[in-house]
MDTraj code that builds the backbone (N, CA, C; nanometers):
import mdtraj as md
import numpy as np

residues = "MET ALA SER LYS ALA ILE THR ALA GLY VAL GLY ILE PRO MET ILE ILE VAL GLY ALA LEU MET ALA TRP LEU TRP ALA PRO LEU GLU GLY ASP PHE GLN ASN GLN VAL GLU LEU VAL GLY SER THR ILE GLY ILE LEU GLY VAL ILE PHE PHE ILE ALA GLY LEU PHE TYR THR LYS GLU PRO VAL MET HIS".split()
xyz = np.array([
    [1.8700, 0.6095, 1.1498],
    [1.8808, 0.7108, 1.0536],
    [1.7196, 0.6466, 0.9224],
    [1.6188, 0.6253, 0.9897],
    [1.4896, 0.5923, 0.9054],
    [1.4119, 0.6975, 0.8426],
    [1.4272, 0.6851, 0.7287],
    [1.2882, 0.8270, 0.7098],
    [1.1852, 0.8154, 0.7176],
    [1.0681, 0.8598, 0.7768],
    [0.9570, 0.8266, 0.8557],
    [0.8592, 0.9106, 0.7243],
    [0.8972, 0.9943, 0.6747],
    [0.8310, 1.0240, 0.5494],
    [0.7818, 0.9406, 0.4266],
    [0.9150, 0.8329, 0.4293],
    [0.9236, 0.7377, 0.3260],
    [0.8315, 0.6154, 0.3817],
    [0.8608, 0.6062, 0.5057],
    [0.8024, 0.4797, 0.5534],
    [0.6763, 0.4654, 0.6238],
    [0.6254, 0.6270, 0.6698],
    [0.5165, 0.6084, 0.7297],
    [0.4169, 0.6862, 0.6467],
    [0.4602, 0.8007, 0.5445],
    [0.3574, 0.8428, 0.4259],
    [0.3204, 0.7772, 0.3321],
    [0.4256, 0.6742, 0.2601],
    [0.4366, 0.5900, 0.1738],
    [0.3913, 0.4792, 0.1908],
    [0.4830, 0.4027, 0.2192],
    [0.4727, 0.2476, 0.2748],
    [0.3661, 0.2403, 0.3785],
    [0.3199, 0.2222, 0.4397],
    [0.1963, 0.1726, 0.5155],
    [0.0991, 0.2174, 0.4799],
    [0.0478, 0.3269, 0.4239],
    [-0.0489, 0.3458, 0.3387],
    [-0.0937, 0.2227, 0.2108],
    [0.0349, 0.2235, 0.1510],
    [0.0109, 0.1613, 0.0326],
    [-0.0184, 0.0108, 0.0422],
    [0.0178, -0.0193, 0.1774],
    [-0.0072, -0.1781, 0.2197],
    [-0.1375, -0.1731, 0.2429],
    [-0.1491, -0.1170, 0.3831],
    [-0.2923, -0.1223, 0.3653],
    [-0.4233, -0.0840, 0.2302],
    [-0.3669, -0.0110, 0.1674],
    [-0.4811, 0.0010, 0.0353],
    [-0.4961, -0.1565, -0.0527],
    [-0.4150, -0.1882, -0.0624],
    [-0.3193, -0.3395, -0.1165],
    [-0.4220, -0.4744, -0.0685],
    [-0.4290, -0.4292, 0.0401],
    [-0.4676, -0.5489, 0.1296],
    [-0.5816, -0.5154, 0.1453],
    [-0.6645, -0.4084, 0.1242],
    [-0.7695, -0.3718, 0.1427],
    [-0.8732, -0.4175, -0.0214],
    [-0.7461, -0.3875, -0.1266],
    [-0.7970, -0.4501, -0.2435],
    [-0.8125, -0.5851, -0.2883],
    [-0.7242, -0.6407, -0.2187],
    [-0.7414, -0.7686, -0.2506],
    [-0.7974, -0.8481, -0.1546],
    [-0.8265, -0.7993, -0.0139],
    [-0.9097, -0.9143, 0.0208],
    [-1.0499, -0.8279, 0.0625],
    [-1.0659, -0.7769, 0.0356],
    [-1.1908, -0.7462, 0.0602],
    [-1.3098, -0.6049, -0.0866],
    [-1.2398, -0.6148, -0.1411],
    [-1.2694, -0.5405, -0.2844],
    [-1.3120, -0.7068, -0.4198],
    [-1.1890, -0.7425, -0.3540],
    [-1.1830, -0.8490, -0.4826],
    [-1.2819, -0.9391, -0.4880],
    [-1.3517, -1.0312, -0.3483],
    [-1.4351, -1.0493, -0.3103],
    [-1.5571, -1.0418, -0.4026],
    [-1.6075, -0.9147, -0.3495],
    [-1.7375, -0.8380, -0.4468],
    [-1.7423, -0.8779, -0.5711],
    [-1.6444, -0.8268, -0.6823],
    [-1.6067, -0.8082, -0.8313],
    [-1.6212, -0.9579, -0.8440],
    [-1.7306, -0.9822, -0.9749],
    [-1.7411, -1.1097, -1.0462],
    [-1.6334, -1.1368, -1.1436],
    [-1.6574, -1.0849, -1.2426],
    [-1.5478, -1.0859, -1.3613],
    [-1.4347, -1.0400, -1.3409],
    [-1.3980, -0.9023, -1.2807],
    [-1.2814, -0.8891, -1.2624],
    [-1.1896, -0.9373, -1.1211],
    [-1.2711, -1.0501, -1.0339],
    [-1.1932, -1.0663, -0.9224],
    [-1.0308, -1.0689, -0.9403],
    [-0.9795, -1.1706, -1.0763],
    [-0.8520, -1.2458, -1.0773],
    [-0.7737, -1.0672, -1.0628],
    [-0.7877, -0.9746, -1.1479],
    [-0.7613, -0.8277, -1.1806],
    [-0.7157, -0.7633, -1.0499],
    [-0.8451, -0.7600, -0.9991],
    [-0.8469, -0.6904, -0.8785],
    [-0.7228, -0.7603, -0.7807],
    [-0.7473, -0.8472, -0.7445],
    [-0.6219, -0.9555, -0.6667],
    [-0.5283, -0.8672, -0.7131],
    [-0.4620, -0.9220, -0.8161],
    [-0.3502, -0.8720, -0.8926],
    [-0.3306, -0.7083, -0.8178],
    [-0.3769, -0.6195, -0.8694],
    [-0.3913, -0.5117, -0.8539],
    [-0.3377, -0.5241, -0.6902],
    [-0.4335, -0.5350, -0.6516],
    [-0.4371, -0.4698, -0.5085],
    [-0.2606, -0.5808, -0.4336],
    [-0.1916, -0.6918, -0.4677],
    [-0.1421, -0.7374, -0.4249],
    [-0.0071, -0.6568, -0.4963],
    [-0.0185, -0.6288, -0.6132],
    [0.0823, -0.5648, -0.6626],
    [0.1622, -0.3979, -0.6086],
    [0.0136, -0.3328, -0.5475],
    [0.0044, -0.2515, -0.4475],
    [0.0476, -0.2732, -0.3166],
    [0.0496, -0.3777, -0.2625],
    [0.0938, -0.4088, -0.1171],
    [0.2704, -0.4467, -0.1269],
    [0.3060, -0.5195, -0.1770],
    [0.4146, -0.5358, -0.2589],
    [0.5242, -0.4260, -0.2663],
    [0.4669, -0.3354, -0.3369],
    [0.5526, -0.1994, -0.3526],
    [0.5544, -0.1315, -0.2326],
    [0.4476, -0.1322, -0.1560],
    [0.4588, -0.0863, 0.0130],
    [0.5758, -0.1187, 0.0517],
    [0.5339, -0.2550, 0.0708],
    [0.6054, -0.3039, 0.1670],
    [0.7695, -0.2682, 0.1273],
    [0.8310, -0.2651, -0.0172],
    [0.9527, -0.2173, -0.0943],
    [0.9737, -0.0690, -0.0493],
    [0.8823, 0.0032, -0.0458],
    [0.9027, 0.1168, -0.0076],
    [0.8960, 0.1783, 0.1397],
    [0.8763, 0.0819, 0.2080],
    [0.8524, 0.0207, 0.3840],
    [1.0391, 0.0332, 0.3878],
    [1.0515, -0.0996, 0.3526],
    [1.1857, -0.1311, 0.3525],
    [1.2794, -0.0249, 0.2983],
    [1.2727, 0.0833, 0.1951],
    [1.3114, 0.0964, 0.1382],
    [1.3960, 0.2609, 0.2304],
    [1.2424, 0.2831, 0.3064],
    [1.2202, 0.3942, 0.3890],
    [1.3135, 0.3816, 0.5226],
    [1.3482, 0.2327, 0.5796],
    [1.3926, 0.2178, 0.7071],
    [1.5408, 0.2359, 0.6509],
    [1.6058, 0.2098, 0.5709],
    [1.7815, 0.2129, 0.4987],
    [1.7790, 0.3477, 0.4216],
    [1.7144, 0.4728, 0.4192],
    [1.7401, 0.6363, 0.3966],
    [1.8157, 0.6507, 0.4540],
    [1.8800, 0.7248, 0.3923],
    [2.0157, 0.8435, 0.5052],
    [2.0076, 0.9334, 0.3816],
    [2.0234, 1.0672, 0.4356],
    [2.0100, 1.2010, 0.3725],
    [2.1593, 1.2280, 0.3382],
    [2.2583, 1.1150, 0.4192],
    [2.4122, 1.1725, 0.4302],
    [2.4687, 1.0233, 0.3743],
    [2.5826, 1.0091, 0.2952],
    [2.6181, 0.8547, 0.2865],
    [2.6976, 0.8639, 0.4003],
    [2.6672, 0.7187, 0.3957],
    [2.7707, 0.6592, 0.4916],
    [2.9336, 0.5609, 0.4792],
    [3.0186, 0.7010, 0.5200],
    [3.1724, 0.6254, 0.4870],
    [3.1634, 0.5588, 0.6121],
    [3.2533, 0.4761, 0.5521],
    [3.3028, 0.3863, 0.6623],
    [3.4843, 0.4405, 0.6826],
])
top = md.Topology()
chain = top.add_chain()
for i, resn in enumerate(residues, 1):
    res = top.add_residue(resn, chain, resSeq=i)
    for name in ("N", "CA", "C"):
        top.add_atom(name, md.element.get_by_symbol(name[0]), res)
traj = md.Trajectory(xyz[None], top)
């Protein structure tokens, strides 16, 4: 019972943007390369967390 809105709407775009920032934009920056890599990596990691949270999200509590 995964949430497609969280997984596909938030998690995947954040992973993509973070990867693009860390791998493509950061090498082009001179003085701020480390900061751009840090922000890109942080966005990517948060995207992975949202992706995993979307996989486990349920609207109704699971009762056993």
